[in-house]
N, C-alpha and C positions, 0 to 999 in steps of 0.2 A: 500100165501107163498109172495105173493107181499106185500100183506098188512102189514104181519108181519114186511118184510123188510121196509118197510116204516117206520112202526111204530120204529122198532128199529132204522132207521135215523134219524126219528123224535126226538126220545127221546136222542140220542145222538146230535143232535141239540140243543135240549134244553141244557142237560147236558154242551155243549159248550158254550151256551147262560149264564146259570147259572154262569160257571165258567170265563166269559168274563164278568160278571156282580161283579162278587166275586173280579176279577182283578180292574175293574174300581173302586169298594169300596175301594180297597187297594191302589189304585193310587188318590182316592179322599182324603183319609186318610192321604197320605202322601203328597200330595201335601196341604192338611191344614196345617197338620205339617210344612211344606216347609214354607206356608205362614206364620202361627205363627212365626217361626223361622225368618223369614225375617221382621217381622214387630217388633220380637223383637230385631232383629240387627238394624231397622231404628230406633227403639227407642234409642237405644245405643248410635248410631253414633248422633243420635238429640242431646242427653244430652252430649257428647263427643265435639259436633260443640258447644253447649252452653257456656262448661269448656273452649274449645279453643279460644271462642268470649272474656272469661272472663278473660283469661292467657293473653290475646292479652292486653284487656282494661289495665291489671297491668302493663304488660309490657311497654304500651304506656306512661303510666304514670310515670314508674320508667326511660325510655327513657327522658321524658320530665324533672324530676328530675334530669338526670344525665346532662341533656343537661345546665341546671341550675346552678347546681352543675359546672361543667366544664368552666361556663362563669366566676363565681364568683371565680374559682381557676385561669382561666387565667386573670382576673383582677387584683387578690392580687399577682400574678408572677410580671405582669407587675408592681403594686405598689411596689413589694420588689426588684424589678428590679432599679426604680427610687431612693428607698432609698438607695441600696447598691451603685450606682452610687454616690448620694450623698454625702454617706459615705465614700466614696473612693477620693473623691473629698475636703473632708473635713479633711481626714487626710494627704493628700497629700500636703494640705494648712497648715495645724499645722506642719508636717515635716519642710517645708519650713522655719516657722514660727520658728521652734525650730533652725533649723541650722543659721538664722539671731540673733536668741539672744543668741546663743552660741558664735555667730562672735563678739556681741555686751558684752555679758561678758567677753571673753577674750580680748577685747579691755580694757574695764573697769578694768580687772584684772591689766592688763599692767598699765592703766593709775594711778589706786591705787598704784600701786607697785611705780610708779616714784613720784607720790603724796608724798608715805613712805619715799621714798628716797629723795626726796627734804626736807619733814619736818626733817628728820634726818640730812640733811644736814645745814638746818637753825637752829637747837637746835645746832648743834654743832658750826655753826657759832655765837650765841648767847651768847652760853659758853662763846667761845673764846671772844667775845666781852666786856663780863661780867667781863671776867678774866684781859683783857686787860684795861678795865675803871677801875677795883680793881689796877690793875698794878701802872695806872697812878693816880690814887686818892692816892694812896701811895706814890709815887713819887710826888704828889702835896706837898701832908701832908711835906713829907721829905726836898721838896724845901721852902715848907712856914716854916718849922721850920728853915731850915737853913737862909732863908730871913729873918725872925723874930731874930734869933740869929744874925746877921749882923745887922740888925739896930740896935739892942740893943747895939752890940759892937761898931758900928757907934754914934749912941746916947751918948754911954758911952764915947766913945772918944771925941765927943763933948763937953759933960758935962766937960770933963778934960780938954780939950782947952779952953772950956770957963774959967774953974774954974783958967787956969794957967794965964788967960789974967785977 
C-alpha cells in the first residue's frame, strides 16, 4: 500500500510537474508574444522618433524662414515708416508752399487789379488829353483863321491906306 501511495504521490507530482511545465510553456509563449509586442512598439517608437526628428528639422527650417521673413518685414516696415515720414514732410512742405503761393497770388491779383485800374485811369487820361489836344488844335485853327483874317484885314487896310496915300 505504501508503494501504491508513493506511486500515486509520484504520479500526482509528475502530473503537477507536467502542469507546471505547460504553464511555463504558456508563460514562455506569452513572454515571447510580449517581447514581440515590445519590439514592435520599440520599432514604432523608433519610427515615430525618426518622424519627430524629421518634423523637428522641418520646423527648425520653417522657424529660420519665419525669422528671415520677420526680419524682412521689420526692415520693410522701417522703410515704410521712413517713406511715410518723408511723404508727410513733403506734404507739409507743399501745403506751406501752397499757402505762400496763395498769398502771392492774392497779392498779384490785387496788384493786377490796381494795374488795370491804373491803365483805365491812364486810358481815360489819354482820352481826355487827346480830346483836349483836339480842342486846342481846333481852337488854334480857329485863332489862326481869325489871325489870318485880321492879318488880311490889316493888309487890306494898309493897302487901302497906301492907296490913299
